[in-house]
C-alpha positions in Angstrom: 0.0 0.0 0.0 1.2 3.5 -0.8 0.0 6.4 1.4 0.4 10.1 0.5 0.4 12.5 3.4 -0.3 16.2 2.8 1.3 18.3 5.5 4.7 17.9 7.1 4.1 19.2 10.6 4.3 17.1 13.8 1.1 15.3 12.8 2.2 14.5 9.3 5.7 13.6 10.3 4.7 11.2 13.1 1.9 9.7 11.0 4.5 9.0 8.3 6.9 7.4 10.8 4.3 5.1 12.3 3.0 4.0 8.9 6.4 3.5 7.4 7.6 1.5 10.4 4.6 -0.8 9.7 5.9 -1.4 6.2 3.8 1.0 4.3 5.2 3.1 1.4 4.8 6.7 2.4 5.1 10.0 0.5 5.1 13.1 2.6 4.4 16.5 1.0 4.6 20.0 2.5 4.0 23.4 0.8 6.9 24.8 2.7 9.6 23.4 5.0 8.8 20.4 7.2 7.5 21.4 10.6 7.8 25.1 9.7 4.3 26.2 10.7 2.4 25.6 13.9 4.6 22.7 15.0 7.6 25.1 15.1 5.7 28.1 16.5 3.9 26.5 19.5 5.0 26.4 23.1 5.2 22.6 23.4 3.4 22.2 26.7 2.4 18.5 26.9 -1.0 19.3 28.3 -4.0 21.4 27.3 -3.8 24.7 29.1 -7.0 24.1 31.0 -7.6 20.4 30.6 -10.8 20.3 32.6 -12.5 22.6 30.0 -12.2 20.0 27.2 -14.6 17.3 26.1 -13.7 13.6 26.8 -12.5 13.1 23.2 -9.7 15.5 23.7 -8.9 14.2 27.2 -8.6 10.6 25.9 -6.0 11.6 23.3 -4.2 13.9 25.7 -3.8 11.3 28.5 -2.5 8.7 26.1 0.0 11.1 24.6 1.2 12.5 27.9 2.0 9.0 29.1 3.8 8.2 25.9 5.9 11.3 25.4 8.9 10.4 27.5 9.1 7.1 25.6 8.9 9.0 22.3 11.6 11.4 23.3 13.9 8.6 24.3 13.2 6.6 21.1 14.0 9.7 18.9 17.2 10.5 20.8 18.3 6.9 20.5 17.4 6.6 16.8 18.6 10.0 15.6 20.9 11.5 18.2 18.6 14.6 18.4 17.0 15.2 21.8 13.5 16.6 21.7 14.0 17.6 25.4 10.9 16.2 26.9 11.4 18.3 30.1 9.2 17.3 33.1 8.7 20.5 35.2 5.1 20.3 36.5 2.6 23.2 36.0 1.2 25.8 38.4 -2.2 27.4 37.7 -2.3 30.7 39.6 -5.4 32.3 41.0 -7.5 29.7 39.3 -11.0 28.6 40.6 -10.4 25.2 42.1 -13.6 23.2 42.3 -14.0 22.2 38.7 -10.3 21.4 38.1 -10.0 19.3 41.2 -13.2 17.5 40.5 -11.9 16.8 36.9 -8.6 15.5 38.3 -10.2 13.2 40.8 -12.5 11.8 38.1 -9.6 11.3 35.6 -7.0 10.1 38.1 -4.6 12.9 37.4 -2.2 14.2 40.1 -3.5 17.8 40.6 -3.7 19.4 44.0 -4.2 22.7 45.7 -1.0 24.2 47.0 -0.4 27.0 49.5 0.9 30.0 47.8 3.9 30.3 50.2 5.0 26.8 49.0 4.7 28.0 45.4 6.9 31.0 46.1 9.5 28.7 47.7 9.4 26.4 44.7 9.4 29.3 42.1 11.3 32.2 43.6 11.0 34.3 40.4 7.2 34.3 40.5 5.5 37.7 41.1 4.2 38.1 44.7 0.7 39.1 43.6 -1.0 35.7 43.6 -3.2 34.3 46.4 -3.7 30.6 45.5 -2.4 27.9 43.1 -3.1 24.5 41.7 -0.2 22.2 40.8 0.1 19.1 38.6 3.3 17.2 38.8 4.5 15.3 35.8 3.5 17.9 33.2 6.3 18.2 30.6 7.1 20.5 27.8 8.8 19.4 24.6 11.2 21.6 22.6 9.1 21.5 19.5 11.6 22.7 16.9 13.9 19.8 18.0 11.0 17.4 18.0 10.4 18.3 14.4 14.1 17.9 13.5 14.2 14.5 15.3 11.1 13.2 13.5 12.5 14.4 10.1 15.8 12.6 10.9 13.9 9.5 11.8 12.1 9.5 8.5 15.4 9.9 6.6 16.5 6.6 8.0 13.5 4.7 6.6 13.9 3.5 3.0 10.1 3.4 2.3 9.6 7.2 2.9 9.8 10.0 0.2 9.7 13.6 1.3 8.9 16.6 -1.0 9.2 20.1 0.6 8.1 23.3 -1.2 5.5 21.2 -2.9 2.1 22.9 -2.8 -1.0 20.8 -3.4 -3.6 22.5 -5.7 -6.2 19.8 -5.9 -7.1 16.1 -5.7 -7.2 13.5 -8.4 -10.5 11.6 -8.5 -11.7 8.5 -10.3 -15.4 8.3 -9.7 -16.0 8.5 -6.0 -12.4 7.6 -5.2 -9.5 10.0 -4.4 -6.4 8.5 -5.8 -3.8 11.3 -5.6 -3.1 15.0 -5.6 -2.1 17.7 -8.1 1.0 19.5 -7.0 3.4 22.2 -8.1 5.8 19.5 -9.3 3.1 17.3 -11.0 0.6 14.6 -10.2 1.2 12.2 -7.4 -0.9 9.1 -6.9 -1.5 6.7 -4.0 -3.9 4.2 -2.5 -4.7 6.5 0.3 -4.4 10.3 0.7 -4.2 11.7 4.3 -4.8 15.4 4.8 -2.7 16.6 7.8 -2.2 20.2 6.6 -3.1 22.0 9.9 -4.8 25.4 9.4 -4.8 24.9 5.6 -6.8 21.6 5.7 -10.1 23.3 5.2 -8.9 25.2 2.2 -7.7 22.0 0.6 -11.0 20.1 1.1 -13.0 23.1 -0.3 -11.8 22.0 -3.8 -13.8 18.8 -3.3 -16.9 20.7 -2.2 -16.4 19.6 1.4 -16.9 22.1 4.2 -14.3 21.1 6.8 -14.6 23.4 9.8 -10.9 24.0 10.3 -9.7 27.6 10.2 -6.5 29.5 11.1 -6.2 31.0 14.5 -3.1 33.2 14.9 -1.0 33.0 18.0 2.0 35.1 18.9 4.9 34.2 21.3 8.0 35.8 22.7 11.2 34.3 23.9 13.6 35.4 26.6 17.1 34.0 27.6 17.7 33.7 31.3 19.9 31.7 33.7 19.3 28.0 33.5 17.8 27.9 37.0 15.6 31.1 36.6 12.4 29.2 36.2 11.9 25.6 37.2 8.2 25.0 36.4 5.6 26.1 33.9 3.4 28.8 35.3 0.0 30.0 34.0 -2.3 32.8 34.9 -5.1 34.6 33.1 -4.6 32.6 30.0 -0.9 33.4 29.6 2.0 31.1 30.4 5.7 31.0 30.8 7.6 27.8 29.8 11.2 27.0 30.9 13.6 25.2 28.6 16.5 23.4 30.1 19.0 26.0 28.8 17.3 29.0 30.4 15.2 30.1 27.4 11.7 31.2 28.6 8.7 31.1 26.2 5.8 33.4 27.0 2.5 33.1 25.1 0.2 33.4 23.5 -2.4 35.4 21.7 -5.6 34.2 20.1 -6.4 36.1 16.9 -8.9 35.4 14.1 -7.2 37.3 11.2 -7.2 34.6 8.5 -3.8 33.5 7.2 -1.9 36.6 8.4 1.2 35.6 10.4 2.7 39.0 10.8 4.0 39.7 14.4 2.5 42.9 15.7 3.7 45.6 18.2 0.4 45.4 20.0 0.9 41.7 20.7 4.5 42.2 21.7 3.5 44.8 24.3 0.7 42.6 25.6 3.0 39.6 25.9 5.7 41.6 27.6 3.2 42.8 30.2 2.0 39.3 30.8 5.6 38.1 31.2 6.4 40.8 33.8 3.1 40.1 35.5 4.2 36.5 36.0 8.0 36.9 36.4 8.9 40.5 37.3 12.7 40.0 36.6 11.8 39.7 32.9 11.3 43.5 32.8 15.1 43.7 32.6 15.5 40.8 30.2 15.9 41.0 26.5 13.3 39.6 24.1 15.4 37.4 21.8 12.5 36.2 19.7 9.0 37.2 18.7 6.9 35.2 16.1 3.5 34.1 15.1 1.9 30.9 13.9 -1.5 29.6 12.8 -3.3 27.0 14.8 -5.9 24.8 13.1 -9.0 25.9 14.9 -11.9 23.4 15.0 -15.2 22.9 16.9 -14.4 22.2 20.6 -10.8 21.4 19.6 -11.7 17.9 18.6 -9.5 16.7 15.7 -10.8 15.0 12.6 -9.2 11.5 12.3 -10.5 8.9 9.9 -11.9 8.4 6.4 -14.0 11.1 4.6 -17.4 9.8 3.7 -18.2 9.9 0.0 -14.5 10.2 -0.9 -13.1 6.7 -0.8 -9.3 6.8 -0.2 -9.3 10.2 1.5 -8.5 10.4 5.2 -8.0 13.2 7.7 -5.7 13.8 10.7 -6.2 17.6 11.3 -8.0 20.2 13.3 -6.2 19.9 16.6 -6.5 23.6 17.4 -4.3 24.5 20.4 -3.2 20.9 21.2 -1.5 19.6 18.1 1.8 18.8 19.9 -0.1 17.5 22.9 -2.3 15.1 21.0 0.1 14.1 18.2 1.3 10.7 19.5 -2.2 9.5 20.2 -3.8 11.0 17.1 -1.2 9.5 14.8 -1.3 6.2 16.4 -5.1 6.2 16.1 -4.8 7.1 12.4 -2.3 4.3 11.8 -4.5 1.8 13.7 -7.5 2.7 11.5 -5.6 2.7 8.2 -3.9 -0.7 9.0 -7.0 -2.4 10.3 -5.7 -2.7 13.9 -7.5 -2.5 17.2 -7.6 1.3 17.9 -6.0 2.7 21.0 -9.1 4.7 21.8 -12.7 4.7 20.6 -12.4 6.4 17.1 -16.1 7.5 16.9 -15.7 11.0 18.4 -13.0 11.9 15.8 -14.7 10.4 12.7 -15.4 12.9 9.9 -18.7 11.1 9.3 -21.4 13.5 10.4 -19.1 16.3 11.2 -18.5 17.7 7.7 -20.6 20.1 5.6 
């Protein structure tokens, strides 16, 4: 079987790896550079920001992925020599209403607890002294997403049954009756037994050419990056929808905005000022730190953040793995494993029904 995957972000890369390791011939296409869009731009927290606000379909994928990420990081380091830096720091939610989160954690068996604010200040000395209460969940990690993308790419390069085409824009699909059997690209036609759309924020645009209304749209997010001492921040901290994420080498990511502006990825001065204010509100010492990076990316927004995973009804041979909204990196291991299970006829890791395109497309 030959499978063509449109989109070379974390979802496309990991889908390609899992399918190729199962012996499938895989061709991976991207309109730009592999992993150059949302997978590169995101923060890499291996948890939804407010996990208790999501539906069970997102929770199921998140829990599977969270438990698998350390193994994935170790596998990629062993296979490629590139460390994605799955960094377990835990996460503090500051001045967060506690009843709903704690009830969710008890129901789901996740290690969240209320913590006295004095204990938080001892654990995170850089934190602003303006908070009154906190929730903490140990075991929450962040992954250094640009390195994850590099490692996944390197892993694919070791597999003889994978072909990669970058700077290869897809303009439409090849159909034979009701069957999709390939794509039209900027370098010519490409055919396959199955076509998987994993094109992030661009997935809806691609399916429009088939007359399919896929409710996936771009949602812009801007981030800033500081460089501090390696021990400046030891945990992820989150307040009022903004977060600070520590990397092992002292880089601190602060994000992010939520903007509905189409496919515009231009960083703005307004967002820079807002993110700086949030950064200083969380960690006052950042007022004297230099911003060493500021960028924007496009999330694939979808209803309730539930991804579309599975075959497209009425278009035999066409499959989806897209629409992960803010949680693409969080959900990638489980989403791609589920896609591979379904494509290969294996027992799926979770109930596939909530993610099925059937009944969710216009």
